[in-house]
N, C-alpha and C positions, 0 to 999 in steps of 0.2 A: 235519147237516141245515142249520145255519146257514151252513157254508162254501158248500155247493152254492147257497143262497139268494143269499148276497152276490155269488157269481160269475155268477148269472143262468144257470148251465149246469151240467150235471152228472148224476150218478145217485145220488139219496139212498135208494131203496128197498132195494137189496141191502145197503148198510152198516147200515141200521136192522134188516133181518130177520137179518143175521148177527152182530149185536152180542153176543147171548148166547154164541154158540159161540166168538167170538174172545176173549171175556172169561176163558172156561174154559181155553182153549189157551194163551194168553199168560201167564196168571198161575199156572196150575198145571202145565204141562208143558213149555214152550218152554225151551230152554238157549241163552242168549244174554247179551252183555254190551253195553248200550247205549254205553258209553265206547270200545268197540273193535268196530264193526260187522264188522270183517274176521276177528275170531278164527277160526281155521281149524276148531276142533271145535264151532263153534255149530250148532245146529239150523237147517236151512234152511225158511223158510217162503215159499211163492209163491202169490200171488194170481192164479190163472189168470184168472178173471171180474174182469179189471182194471178194468172200469168201477165197481168198488166201491172205487176207490182212497182215498176219504175215510175209509172204515173203517180202512185200513192207516196212513194219515198220523196220524189221531186216536190210534191205539194206539201208534205210535212216539213221538209227542209225549208221551203220557202216562206212557210207560214210561221216559223219560229220555233218548232220543236226542237229538242236536243238531238239533232240528226245533222252533224256538220257535213259539208260538202266531202269531206275525205271518206265519209262513209258511202256516199254515193259513187265515188271513184273506186271503191272496193266492192261494188255490186257483184254478188254471187261468189265472193271470195271467203276463205275460211274465216270464221269468228267475226265476220263483219255484222253490222246491224241492217245490212240490206241483202238478206238471203234471197234466193231465186223466186220464191213466193212468199207472201206476208205470212210472218210467224208470230204469234202471240207470245208477249214476253221478251222478245229480242228487240223490238223497235217501239219507241214510244209513239202513241197514236194508233197503233195496230190493234184493232178490236177483236179479232179471231184469226186463226191460221186458215189460210184458204189455198186452193190449188186443186184439190179433187173438186171438179166443177159440180155446181149445184148445191154444195153443202154450205156455203157461205149464204145463200139465199134461205136455207132452212135455219141457220143460225140467227139470222136476221128476224125471221118469224119469232123465234124463241125470245130475242130480245125485246121485239114489239109486245109480246104477251107479257114479259116482265114488267116493261114500263106502264102498260095498262092496269096490270093487277097491283103492282106496287102503289100507283096513284090512287086506285080505289081503296087501298087499305090505309094509306097514311094522309092524303091531301085532306085539307079542312076548308070550311068556307071563309069568306072574306078575303080572297086572294092569297090563302096560304096553301098554294098548290106547289109543293116542294119537289113534286115529280112531274114534270111536264116537258118532254123532249120527244123528237121524232127518231125513227130508225131508219136510214137510207141505205139501200143496197144496189150496187151495180151489178148487172147480169149480162153475159153474153149469149150468142147462140148456143154455145156448148152448154152452159148452164141449163138453159131451157131445153135442150135435148136430153139431158139426164133425167131419169125417172123421178128422183127425189124432188125435182121442181114441181112435178104434179102432185105428189104426196103433200108437200109443205104448203104450196100456194092454195090447194083446194081447201086445206084446213085453215089458212089464214082468211080466205073469203068467208067461210063459214062462221069464223069467230069475229068477223067484221072489225079486223084491226085497222082502224083509221088512221094511226100514226105510222104506218109502214108504208114507205114510198120506194118502189123499185124503178130503177132506170135502166131500160133494156137498150144495151148498145148493139143496134141492129146493123152491123156491117156486112152480114151475109157471107162472111168468109171464115172458114176453119182451116185446119193444117191441111187436110186433103184438097182443098179448093173452094170452090163456090158452093154454098150448102144447098143451092136450090136442086141438087141432084140427090139430097136425102133428107131434106128438112123444108117442107113446103107448107106446113100447117099455118093457119091463120091465127097469129098470136093475139091480135085484139079480140077475136071471138072466143078464143080459148080462155082468155082472162076474164071476159064478160061472163062466161059460163061459170066461172069460178066464183062470180059475185065480186069481182074487183070493179073499181073505177078505172077506166081506160082512156088514157090520152094518146090518140093514134097519130102517126105521120108527124112526129115533131122534127124539125130541122136540127140535127145535133150540132150544126155548125153555126147556128144562129143564136147568139146570147139572148136576145130578146125573146125568141120564141121558147128557149129552154126555160128562161126565167118565168115567162108566163105560165108554162106547164107546170112547174114546181109550186108556183102560187096557187094554181087551181087544184093541185093535189092536197096541199095542206088545208084548203077549206072544205074538203070532203071527210069528215069525221066519223063515218058509219061504215066505211069500207076501205081496204087497203087500195093504193094506187099503183098503177104501172105506167111509166112514160116510155112510149116506144120511139126512141131517138134514132133516126136514120143518120148513120155515119159512114166515113170513107176510112177504112183501115189504113194505116200508114199515111195519112193526109200530109202532103207536102212533099212526098218523094216522087220525083218525076217518072221513074220507071217502076216503081213498086207500090204505089198507092193503089188501094182497091184489089190488090192481089195477095194470094196466099204467100207469096215470097217475102212479104214483110210481117208475116205472122210470128214465126217462130225462130228466127234467125237474125243475126245483125245484118244491117243494110249493106255494110261493106264501105271501105273508106272512100271510094270515088262517089258513092251514092249519098253518102252523109256530106260530103262537100257540095253536091249538087243540091241537097235539101237546104243548106245554109244560103245558098244563092237564091233559091225559089222562095224562101219565106223572109229574105232580107235580114239574115242574122249574122252580122259580121264579127261577133266575138268568137275567140277560140273555145275549145272544149272546157266545160266547167267553169266558165267565167260568166258571172251574172251581174249586170249593171246595178249600180246602187239604187237607181230609181225603181228598178223592177223589185228588188228586194223591200223597198219601202212601200211599195203598192201591195205586195203580198203580206207584209208583217202583220199578223194578228194577236200579237202578244198583248198590247195595250186593250184592244177590244175584248179580248178573252179575260183579261184581268177584271175588267169593268163587269162583264156579264157574271163571272163567278162572285164578284164583291156583291152585286146586286142580289144574287141568290143567297149568299150567306147572310146578308142582312135580313132577308126574308126568313131564313131558317132560324135566325137569332130571335126573331119575334115569335115564330112558331114554337121554339123550346121554351120560351117564357109561359106561353099560353097552354102547352101541352107538354110538359117536361118528360112525362112517361112515354109519350109516343116518340119524342125526339130521341130519348136514350135508346128505345128499341130500333128506331131507324138506323141510328149510328152503329148498334151492334149487329144488325142484319147486313147492313152494306159492307161492314169490316169482315163479315164472314165468321164472326165469333159466335160459339155455342153460349147458351145462357149460363149464368153463374153457378146454378145448382145442377148443372149437367152431370157431373161425375157422382154426385151423391145419388141423384134420381136414378140415372142408368145403372149404377152399382146396385142399388136396392131392388131394381126390377130383375136383373140377372140372378141375384140371390134367392129372390122370390120364385122365379121360375124353377131353379134347381129343386127347391124345396116341393114343388107341386108333382115333379116326376110324371108328367103328362105323356101320353102315347099319342102323338099327333103328327101329321105331315109338316115338314119344314116350312112348306108354303103357308099353312096355317099358323105356325109359330111366327113366320114373318109378319102376317097380319097382326097378330098378337103384340108384336114388337112395334109395329106402326101405331097401334092404338094406344100403347104405353108411351112412347116417346112423342107422338104427334102433337098432343096438347101443349107441350112445352117448346114446340118447335113450329110456330107459325110460319117459318120461312120454308118448311117442307112442303113442296108442290109436286105432284106426280100424277100418274095415269097408267093406262094400259093400252096396248094395240088391240083392242076388241076382244081382250081375253080377261077382263076385270073379274068375273066370277071364277076363272080358273087360276088367275095370278094371285088372287085375293089381294089386290092393291087398294081396294077401297077401305078406308078406315072410318071409325065412328065419327069423326069430326069433318069428314070429307064434304066439301061444297063445290058443286060443278061449275066450272067456268064456260060461258057460252056467249053468244053475240050480245045477249041483254044482261048478263051477270059477269062483271070483271072481279069482284070481290071473292075469289074462291080459292081452292087449292087442288082442285081435282080436274084432269082433262081426259076426255074419251078421245083418245087419237084415231080411232078407226083402224082399219088394217093398213097401217102406215108404219112398220117397224123402223125403217131407215130414217124416215122424217122425224119419228118421235125421238130417237136417239140424237140426232142432229139438233132438233130444236130444243132439247133439254140441255145441249151443250151451250145453245145460245142462252138459255135461262140462267145457267150457271155463270157464263161469261159477263152478263149484264151486271150481276150481283144483286144481293137481297133475297136469294133463293137457293135452297139445296134442292135439286130436281131428282125425281126417280121415275122410272119407266119399266112397265112389265110386258113379258112376252114369254113364250116358250124358249128354252135354252136353244133348240134347234133353229129358231128363226133369228138368232144373232148372225145368221148367214146373210140374212137380208140387210142387216144393220152394221155389219162387221166394220166398214170403213170409218163410221162415226164413232164407234167404241175406240178404234185406234187413235182418232183424232182427239177423243177425250183425254186419252193417255198421254199423247203428244203435248196437248195444251196445258196438262196437269190440272184438270178441272174436276171438281167433286160432283161427279154424276153417278148416280147409283142405278145399276141394272138389275131389275128383279127378274131372274130367269128361272122360271119353274119347269117342271116335268123334265127333270135333269138327267135321265137315263133311260135304259131300256125298261125301267120300273114303270115308265108311263104306259106301257101295255098294248091295249088293243089298236090303237091308232097305227101302229106298226113302224117299220123301218124310215118311212118319210118324217115321222115325228120323233123318233127315238135318237136322243143325242148320244153319239158314240165318241167322236173326235172332238167335240166343241170344247169341252173342260180343258183338254190338254192345249188345244190352240189358244184359248183365251189366256192361259198361264204363260204363253210364250210372248204376250204382247208387253213390250217394256213399260213399266210404271202402271200397270194394270193390277190392282189388288183382286184376287179371285178367292172366294169362301165357298166351300161345299160342306155346310155343317151337317152334323150327324143327329142333331136332336134339337129340342126348343131352346136349350140353354146355349148350345153353340150358336143358334141362330140369332139370339139376342145379343150374343157378344158380337157376332158378324155385323150385324145392324149398327152397334155402337161403334166399331172400328170404321165402318163405312162413312158415318157421320162425322167421325173425328179426322178423316183422311182429307185435309184441306188441299193437297197437291196431287191428288191422284183419283181416278175413278175406281169404282168398286163394282164387281160382278158377283151377285149372290145367286148360287146355283142351288135349287130348292126342289124338294121331292114332291111328287103327287101322293105317294103312298105314306102311311102312317109310319113313324119311327119311334122306338122306345127311348125313354129318358135313361141316360147313363148315370150310374152312381158316381160320385165325385166328391173328394175331399176339398177343404177350402184351398189347399195349395193347388190341386188340379184345376179348380174353377178359376183361379187367378192365372194360371198358365195358358188357358185357352186363347188368350189374345196374342200369345207369341206364335200362333200358326200351328204348332204341333206340341204335344206333351204326352207323357206316359199315362195311359189310362188304365192298363191292367199290368200289374208287376208280380212276378213270381217270387218264390222264396229262394234267395241266393241270386247270384248273377245269371242274367238271361243268357241261354244257349241259342235263342232263336228270337228274331223281332219280326212281328207282323205290323206293317204299317197300312193304315185304312183311312178312308174319307167318306164322308157322306153316309148314305144308307148302308154301306158295307162295314161301318164301324161295328154295329151290332153282330153281324156275321163273324167278324174277327174276334169280338169279345166271347162269342158263343163258343167257337173252335178253341180259343186260347183256354177257356175254362176246362173243356174236356181234355185237352193235351196236358194241362197242368195236374189235372187229377191224375192222369196217366204217369206221371213222374217227369215229365218234360219241364223245362223252365222257359216259358214264353212270355214275352213282353209284347203288349198291344201299344201302339203309338197312333193316337188319333191325330190326323194331319188335315184340319179344315182348310188351312191355307198354305199352300207351298210357298207363296210369295213372301207371306209374313215370317215364315220359319226360316227361309233362306237369308232374311235380313237380320236374324238374331246373331248375337256375338258368338264366336267360335266355341267358347267354353260351354254355352248352353245347347248348342247343336250336338256337341260331343256327348254331353250328359244324356240327351234323348236318343241319339243314334251313335253309341260309342264305336269306334273304329275296332276295338276289340272283338266285337260281336258281328262277324262277317255273314252269317246265315241269315238272310232277310227275305221275306216275302211281302209284296204289296198286293192289295186287293182294291180294285175300282172298277164299277161296270161301265168301262170305257175302253179306248185303245191302251194296251199294255205299255207301248214304248216309252211313254213319258216318265215312267217310274224307274227306269234304268239308273237315273242320276242318283237314286236312293238306295236301290237293292244291288247295284253292281252288276257287271256281266255274269257272275256266277249265282245271283239271286233268282228268285222266280216271281212271276206276276201273274195274278188270276185276273184276267180282264175279258174284254170283248174284242177279238180281232178282226171282226167284220162288222157289217150292219145287222141291226136287230131283226126281230121277227114279229109278226102280228099274232098276239095272243095275250090272255091276262098277264099282267105283270110278274106274278109270281111264277107261272109257267115259263116266261121267258128267262127269268132268273135261273130256274132249274134247268132249262135246255142248255144254258151256257154253263153250268156248273158253279154259277156264283151264289154259293151257299156254304154252310159249315162244313158240310161232307166233302164237297169239292175243295176246299181250302185245306182241309185235313189231308186228303189224298196228295195234294201238291206238296204240303210240307213234307210228307214221307219221302218225296224224291230228292230232297236236299241232303 
């Protein structure tokens, strides 16, 4: 309450209403060590209703995490460890970035999948269960209104995630007021239909009732549980409890003073009595819990040294020792094959090549497995009966898939990937953004990447999506032109420890480009010279994806006609932009201002590379329903169209 008041901004009501629940959960149930927030077998706690962040910050401070009272005083201030919503990487003890409602719940589903699968892969008999923890997630009315809550909870029930426990803070208030005017569904019945274990009508202000409900939930091992806790928002505020006025704004100095009187709290702001600190301090208990686990792991390592080493590698996020040698050999072999195949098929080939050496690679598709080609030769499907797998059928749940995979990445021990059509990133957009914001290695396999999709028409043909994905900070976007660039793109995606990757892949077959060893090595730089004329180039064509072959054909004809045309293949604008200036100047010399870009998408993005005087061959509107080749020809995305455009420079 005091932190929100000092910041003159924030949400005091939910923290005040959930405080009784949090006290029971953190002091009686949660397994964690404040001195080591990254302990691999800790319980995970996610606050999906992230506007209640001050509750979490307060508990982390009181429990003994490295979050001093000064940071609470700086709530919502520049560079503090207490931002307005919990942000992964800023504050010790924060498991995921929350704020966009419902996504924390989906992240928690991913964490619960990770715990169950990792346990199935590594736990051994005779008490050597080195992975054995719960995932708790608090959700509010807003989280359950968001559609992603349906997507993720439906799948969680189908998978029977018994160690996932959701705590529903049912205070029936949102920013606009009492939710009964727009949110009247029966939540217990809804979650029963999802195949969850439901504990209804828990008094969220009765510690014994909360304790009993959590104990009951822990005993149910074949399905996730939800505790429907009735609470009063802003509890203790004489004039604002139970009202929307306590939801998203400070209570005001006068009301804060009244609360102190109401709850008999005589201490000034930010002063905590020593006995309360002692009662909350979890450092000794946490150290003992981790020490017991470490002793167990020591025994495990002696009996199963290979498994222990692999567990350490995977939970550190390291790739295998032979990774560079293995991946490099595959890329060279792919170049030698010179196959004409769709890049989505080349992606599947890369998965088949890399997957056997990467047991941490876990993925799936949002009901497009046969189109995305995300199923690999060593795929084993995860279900309610099979935990020891590496493939998930997500169903038609693009948003949940992306957010669940964020949770898998955050948990550790896995590198997740998920497939859908590029156009359907529009359903999943915010989860892609959150992956980039949290710097998570989450790989998005996005096929049918342009108007080349063809007959399904403009509803399915991606036009602006490639450009908008490139605009997301910290998102690595690759649109490869052939099987070789696809293999390199996958290699880069797997090596990107601190960013997600979007792989934009074609439906139609693409020819393999001829390359020298030097060109092959340069692909990972994001752009390289693919076709070079005799003498200094007088014109540069920049191309990406399926349009590289078109550019190469046009350049060949132009060069035969006495022109000096360079073709630059640019599979990743992001990677190229990150190269040293001298390399960028080498590929796109400032001395050559005559430039043309070609991509079967919106043209405007390419202005940064061709300049205001350059030309762009693209698709300035939505696509058309026809065979892919006919749509390309309709928009003039072919060698003839490119040559005509060049003549206008």
